[in-house]
C-alpha positions, 0 to 999 in steps of 0.5 A: 255330445259330438266334437265340432271339427269345424275349426280343425277342418278350416285350419287344415284346408288353410294349410293345404292352400298355403302349401299350394301357394308356396309351390306356385312360387317354386320355379320349374322349367315350365313357364307359368304366369303365377311365378310373376305374382310376387313381382311388383311394378312401380307405376303411376306412383304406386306398386302394382302386380304385373297382372294389374297393368298387363296381360300375361299369357303362356307363349310356349313351354318356356316363354311368357308373353306380357302385353302392357295395356299402357306401353309406357309401363313396359320399361317399369315391368322390365326393371321389376322382373330383372330386379326380382332375382327369379332367374328369368331373362326378359326381352322387350319388343314392339308388342311388349315383353317376352320372359324366358325360363331357362332350363333347370340344371340337375343341381338346381332341380335337386335344390328345388326338390329339397325346398319343396320337401321342406315346405311339405314338412312345414305343412305337416307341422302345422297340421300336427299343431292343429291336431294337438289343439283338438286333442287338448280340447278333448282332454279338457272336456268331460266327454265319456272315455268311449266317446273320446276314443271315437272322436280321436279316431275320427280326428285321425281319419281327418289328419290322414286325409289331409296328409294324403292330399299334402303328399299328392300335392308334393308328388305332383310338384316333384314330378313337375320339377323333375321333368 
């Protein structure tokens, strides 16, 4: 009777996706439209994401270009970005808005790397929790001891594989921050 790892795999993939999402919120020196995903604009009587009221494109390495579909929402987008405390500077022109990403200081880079490591550790803790659930299930099962050992080894292979992916993601983000 082989153990069904479906729940563990889906939980570990969810942890990986969570870390990816958390890392997109960490601002590096480069412009990236995903940084604005956390900004909501008050328009038409409700809060909407910027990408729902405008085109957001990368103009160059440190600048995003926002072109609203309705020019009347330009001011609302400007206010929303300024109030978001993302450390971005906004300038309005006749076409739309330019969002500039200031260069990161060495101190700020160190802080961001520290936060990225904390996020990695949170992901590892989640993964360990999922592993403990499976180990608890195995201890409760009436599976033969040699089968339990094989299952635990297979579980460890899955854990190692996900940890490797988490480490690669963290290394990529750290490199991006350091550049």
